[in-house]
C-alpha positions as CSV (number, residue, x, y, z in Angstrom):
1,M,-15.2,-3.9,6.0
2,A,-14.9,-6.9,7.8
3,I,-12.6,-8.1,10.8
4,H,-10.0,-10.9,9.3
5,A,-7.9,-13.6,10.6
6,S,-5.6,-13.8,7.6
7,I,-3.7,-11.7,5.3
8,P,-5.2,-13.7,2.0
9,S,-8.3,-12.9,3.8
10,M,-8.0,-9.7,4.1
11,L,-6.4,-9.2,0.5
12,K,-9.5,-10.5,-1.0
13,E,-11.5,-7.9,0.1
14,S,-9.5,-4.8,0.2
15,L,-7.9,-6.0,-3.8
16,V,-11.4,-6.1,-4.6
17,E,-12.8,-2.6,-2.8
18,I,-9.7,-0.9,-4.2
19,Y,-10.9,-2.7,-7.6
20,L,-14.5,-1.8,-7.9
21,V,-13.8,1.9,-6.8
22,A,-11.7,2.8,-9.6
23,Q,-14.4,1.3,-11.9
24,D,-16.5,3.8,-10.2
25,C,-14.0,6.5,-11.0
26,V,-13.4,5.4,-15.0
27,N,-17.3,4.7,-15.4
28,F,-18.0,8.7,-13.8
29,R,-18.1,11.0,-16.3
30,K,-17.5,14.5,-15.9
31,D,-19.9,17.2,-16.8
32,P,-18.2,19.7,-19.1
33,K,-20.2,22.7,-18.2
34,I,-18.9,22.3,-14.6
35,W,-15.4,20.7,-15.1
36,G,-14.1,22.3,-18.8
37,A,-14.2,19.2,-20.4
38,D,-15.0,15.9,-20.2
39,G,-13.9,13.1,-18.9
40,C,-13.7,10.8,-15.8
41,Y,-11.8,10.6,-12.4
42,G,-8.4,9.6,-14.1
43,Y,-6.3,10.7,-11.5
44,P,-7.9,8.8,-8.1
45,A,-8.8,5.8,-10.8
46,A,-5.1,5.4,-11.5
47,I,-3.6,6.2,-8.1
48,L,-5.9,2.8,-7.2
49,L,-5.0,0.6,-10.7
50,F,-1.2,1.8,-9.8
51,S,-1.8,0.8,-6.6
52,I,-2.8,-2.8,-7.1
53,V,0.0,-3.1,-9.3
54,D,1.9,-2.3,-6.5
55,S,0.2,-4.9,-3.8
56,V,0.2,-8.1,-6.5
57,G,3.9,-7.2,-7.8
58,S,4.6,-7.2,-3.7
59,Y,3.5,-10.8,-2.5
60,V,4.2,-11.9,-6.1
61,L,7.7,-11.2,-6.8
62,G,9.3,-9.1,-3.6
63,G,11.4,-6.6,-2.9
64,S,11.8,-3.3,-4.0
65,T,8.3,-0.9,-4.5
66,R,10.0,-0.3,-8.4
67,K,10.5,-4.4,-8.6
68,H,6.9,-4.5,-8.0
69,F,6.0,-2.8,-10.8
70,D,7.4,-5.7,-12.7
71,V,4.6,-7.5,-12.6
72,L,3.7,-5.8,-15.6
73,L,5.3,-7.9,-17.4
74,H,4.4,-11.4,-15.6
75,K,3.2,-13.9,-18.0
76,D,0.5,-15.2,-15.2
77,Y,-1.0,-11.4,-14.7
78,Y,-0.7,-8.1,-16.2
79,N,1.3,-9.0,-19.5
80,L,1.3,-6.1,-21.4
81,K,4.3,-6.7,-23.2
82,L,6.3,-3.6,-22.3
83,N,10.1,-3.7,-22.3
84,K,11.9,-2.3,-18.5
85,E,12.1,1.2,-19.4
86,S,8.4,1.6,-20.5
87,V,8.2,0.3,-16.8
88,D,10.4,2.6,-15.7
89,I,8.4,5.0,-17.3
90,I,5.5,3.9,-15.8
91,Y,7.2,3.7,-12.1
92,E,9.0,7.0,-12.0
93,K,6.3,9.4,-14.1
94,Y,2.9,7.8,-13.3
95,R,2.8,5.6,-9.9
96,C,5.0,7.9,-7.9
97,I,4.5,11.5,-8.7
98,L,0.7,11.3,-9.1
99,T,0.9,9.2,-5.4
100,H,2.7,11.3,-4.3
101,N,2.6,14.6,-5.2
102,A,-1.0,13.7,-6.9
103,A,0.7,15.4,-10.2
104,M,2.2,14.0,-13.2
105,P,4.6,15.3,-15.4
106,V,4.0,17.6,-18.0
107,N,3.4,15.3,-21.4
108,T,2.5,12.7,-19.7
109,Y,-0.9,11.7,-20.7
110,L,-4.4,9.7,-18.8
111,D,-6.7,9.1,-21.2
112,I,-10.1,6.9,-20.9
113,G,-9.5,4.8,-23.9
114,Q,-11.3,1.1,-24.7
115,I,-10.8,-2.0,-24.0
116,G,-8.7,-4.1,-26.6
117,D,-6.6,-0.6,-26.8
118,L,-3.0,-0.9,-26.0
119,V,-3.3,0.2,-22.0
120,F,0.1,2.4,-22.0
121,E,2.0,3.5,-25.6
122,I,4.5,6.1,-26.3
123,K,3.3,8.1,-29.0
124,N,5.7,11.0,-30.7
125,D,7.9,11.2,-27.5
126,V,4.8,11.1,-25.3
127,P,3.2,8.5,-22.4
128,L,0.2,7.7,-22.5
129,V,-1.9,5.1,-20.1
130,R,-5.2,4.4,-20.9
131,L,-8.0,3.7,-18.2
132,N,-10.7,1.4,-19.3
133,P,-7.9,-1.8,-20.9
134,F,-5.7,-1.2,-17.0
135,L,-9.5,-1.9,-15.4
136,E,-10.2,-5.0,-17.7
137,V,-6.5,-6.2,-17.3
138,T,-6.4,-5.0,-14.0
139,K,-10.1,-7.8,-13.6
140,K,-7.8,-10.4,-15.2
141,T,-5.2,-10.6,-12.6
142,L,-7.1,-9.6,-9.8
143,I,-9.2,-13.2,-10.6
144,K,-6.0,-14.8,-11.0
145,F,-4.3,-13.4,-7.5
146,I,-7.2,-13.7,-5.4
147,S,-8.3,-17.2,-6.7
148,E,-4.0,-18.4,-5.4
149,V,-3.5,-15.7,-2.8
150,D,-3.5,-18.1,0.1
151,N,-0.5,-19.9,-1.2
152,I,1.4,-16.4,-2.7
153,V,1.0,-14.7,-0.1
154,V,2.1,-18.0,3.1
155,N,5.2,-18.4,0.1
156,S,6.1,-14.5,0.5
157,K,8.5,-12.8,1.8
158,K,5.8,-9.6,1.8
159,L,4.0,-11.3,4.5
160,Q,7.1,-12.3,7.3
161,E,7.6,-8.3,6.9
162,I,4.1,-7.6,7.5
163,L,4.1,-10.2,10.4
164,K,7.4,-8.5,11.8
165,K,5.4,-5.6,12.8
166,L,2.9,-7.0,14.4
């Protein structure tokens, strides 16, 4: 944590910190004897990864929080090749309820998954987010975003909203 003279400088640190903690959560393995099942720290990992989506989307796309999640479709960032309905499901059933209520609807799943798997899909009418591929695409997105953050933020409406609060 450091003192920053600009929002882009702060984002370069904060987004990397958030990503690294999410990575630690995904890489952690639960002891089934203690937890009753194996897995990782999936809920905090998902919250952190969705926070990055929200942040990047706020600067790249602006608009409502829901609109920020359209960055998942953006060809230069996440490029998940989803339809709008899938993004709505991700926003409503994962991001919002998980972030605000520390829960997800029943029959909504997180899985560790493998790099190369789809980040999101619906199997047998059940939505599934896989954390390893989500982490990987987030890393690529952050590399691109951070390399351009100075220009993106200066031209964003989000920066103006932040500055008005000072």
